[in-house]
N, C-alpha and C positions, 0 to 999 in steps of 0.2 A: 159420702155413700149413705143412702137412706136405709130404713129398715126393710124396704121392699125391693130396692134396686141394688144389686150387687154387680161387681165387675170381676171378670176372670181373665187371666192371661196365661196362655199356653206357649211353651217354648220347646223347640226341637233343634238340638245342636249336635254337630259332629265335627269332623276334622277339617271341613272346608267352609261350612256356613252355619249360621244360627237363624232360625225363623221364629218370629213372634206373631201371635194373633190375640187381639183383645176382643172380648165378647161381653154382652150384658146378660141379665138373668133370663131373658127370653131366647138366648142363643144367637142373637144377631151379631154378626161380625162388624166391629166398629173400626178396626184398623189392623193392618198387617205390614210387616217389614222383614227385611233380611239383612244380616250383618255378617261378620267374619267368623273365623274358627271358634268353636266352643267345645273342645274336648278337654275335660278336666284332668285326664291322665297326662296328656301332653303338656298342658300349661293352664293351671287353674286361674291365674291372674288374667290371662288372655280370654279365657272362657267367661269370666265375670265381666270384663270390659265389653265383650260381644253381646252378652245378655243385656247389659245396661243400654247399649247402643240400639239393639233391636227393639227393646221396650220403648225407648225414647222416640225412635222413628215411627213405630206403630202408633204411638200416642199423638203424633202430629196429625194423624187422620182421626183418631178417636176423640181427642179433645177432652180427656179426663182432667179434672183439677188435681192439684198436688195432693190434696187430702184423699180424693178418690183413688189415685194411683197408689198411694201409700197403703191404703186398706184393701186394695185388690187382692184376690186370692190367686196366687201364682203357682203353677206347676211347671217345672222345667225338666224335660227329659234330655239328658246330656250324655254323650259318649264318654266312657271312662268312669262314670259315677258308681260303677260296681266295685271299684277299688276304694275301700273305706277311707284310707289315709288321704287320697286325692279328693274324695267327696267332702271330708272334714275340712280340708284346706280351702276348698271352694266356698263352703258354707260360712267359714270364718270371715270371708270377704263380703258376704251379702249384708247390705245395710240399706235402709230407706224403705223397706217393705215389711209389713207386719205378718204376712201369711205367705211364706215361701217354702215350697216342698220340692225336693230334688229326687228325681227318678232317673233311670237309665233311658237312653233312646229306644232300646228294645222294649222296655216296659210300656212306654206310651204308644209304640207301634202296635203292641198287642191290644191295648185298650182301644185304639183307633180301629183296628181290624174288626173288633166285635162291638163297636159303638159303646164302649164303656161297660159292657156286660162280661160275664165269665166267658173264658175262651183261651185258646192257645195259638201261638204262631211258631213256625219254624222258618228261620231266614237262612236261605242257602244261596250265597253269592261267592265272593272271594273268600269270605269266612263263613262260619255256620254257628247258629245259636238257636236254642229253643226256649221260649218263655210261656208260662201258663199263669193265668189269674183265675182263682176260684175261691168263692166265699171269702173274699177280702185278703187272700193269701197268695203269695207268689211262689212259683217253682221255676227252676232254671236247669237246663242241661246244655252241655258243651259251651262253646264260645270263649274258651280260655286262651285263645290265640294260637296262631301258627308259628312254629311247627309243633308246639306242645300238644295242641288239640285241633279243633275245627275239622275233625275227620268228616269226609264226605263233601267238603267245600270245593270251590273251584281251585283254590291253592293246593289242596290235597290231591285233587285229580291230576293237576299238572306235575306235582311232585312224584306221583306214582308213574306217570309217563316217563319222566326223566330216569327214575330208578329202573324201570323196565328196559329203557334204552341201554343203560349201563350193564344190566345183566345180559342182554343180547350181545353187547360188545365183547363181554368176557366169555361168551359161549355157554353161559349157564342155562339160558332159555333161548328158544328160537326167536329170531328177528321177525318183524312184521312190517307192513307198510307204515304203521304208526311209529314204531321205534326208528325206522329209517328216516322219517320226517323230522323226528327230534334231532337226529344227528345232522340232518341237512341244515337245521337252524344253527348248529355250531360248526358248520363247515367240516364235519367229520373229524373234529379235533378234540381229543380228550382234554388237552390243555385249555382250550377255549371254554369247555364246559366247567372245568374246575375253577378257572378264574372267575367265571360268571357266578358260580355257586357260592363263592366266598362272600359276596355282598347281596345275593338275591333275597328278596323279601316275598311276602305272600302275593303281592301283585305281579311280581316277576314270574313266579311259578304259575300263577293263575292264567297267564297268557297262553299256556299250553292246554287249558281245559277245553277250548273249542276243538282243538285237534283230537282230543279223546272222544268227545261226543260225535264228531264227524266220523271217526274211525269206527265207533260203536255202530252207527247207522249203516256203515259199509260192511259190517260183519267181521271186522278185524279181531282175531282171537285174543290178542293181548288186551285190547280195549274192552272186549266183552268181559274179561275177567276183572278188570279194574272197576268197571261200572257195576258189576254184580257185588263186589266188595262195598262200593259206595252205597248201594241200595240196602245191603244188609246192615251196615253201620247206621244209616239214617233211619231205617225202620225200627231198629232197636231203640234209638234215641227218642223217636216220636212215640213209640208205644209206652215208654217210661214216663212220657210227659202228659199224654192225654188219658186221664182216668175217667171213669164213669161215662157220661155221655158228652163230654167236653168237645166242642167244635174246634177244628184246626184249620188255620189259614196258612198257606205257603207264601213266602215272600222272598225277594232277592232275585238276582239275575239268572239263577239256575232253576227257579221254581217251576217254570213252564216245562222245562226239560224233565224234571224229577216227577212231577205229579202223575203222569200216565204210566210210569214205571213202578210205582209203589204197589204193595200188596192191596188187594181189593178192600180189605177191612179198613185200611187207612184211607184209601180213596173215598170210601163212603163217608168219612168224617169231614172231608174237605169242604170248606165254605169260602166263597169269595170275600175278600176284605171289604168291609162296609165303608170305611172312611180312613182319613190319613192320621198320621201321628199327632199333629197339632190338635185335631178333634179329640183324640184319645186323651191328651193332656187336659183339655178343657172339660171333658166328661169326668175325669178324675177329680178335678177341682170342684165341679158342680155337685158331685156326690159326697164330697167331704170325706173321702176315703183316706185312712191313715196308712202311710207306707210301712 
């Protein structure tokens, strides 16, 4: 690596895959590749193997020498990296690279959304998390996992639908088309519901979120109440995240659903995402920002 030509590697890893992109000083993409799971919370060793594999495969296209690869400036945004003990375990495995920075996948998504500049994102999908980057510092709200947190997420929506169905079953609150459809799913058997709930995860609850959004559009009173709670929670989280004139980008499977329902003062802050998470990782590397 010469004094004028530097090489940068961005990585974006989660529970199913790890993507790598190699770029030069001018921002040209030299190579890209995809490997397996890279969630440091689930398996730090597997994450490191996937990172190595993705870098190696990307370099088949880039053609960097061993010295250039060793000295490349690497930023990896990996799921689970917010858990300090898991991040430390992963970093203890890293070898062969002189400049390796570990961030979370949400952090590089934020950087990508605002092309490496200050800004915030709120991801609303099966889970929910907000990340802001401002003046070199990070802020985070929510994202502590379901069922403990992720209020306003798809999993939370589904959970509220199931709870509403139980209340209607007990005669505590009136039934509605939505609660009846929840019971249809379980063949109107409380035993089936209880058996399901014993092992249900966020994805299982999240499968009911489209039912809630459809019922909301149809004017279902129970769904209207649930969605209003969702909007109240998410608005509170977003307002705590975006200070000053910070721009906000919505991401995730429910972002298009949420955006037009937010209070106007939040809608006015919304900006489209400018680029992807890998670009965010590379922008971070090129700016030499410290985590």
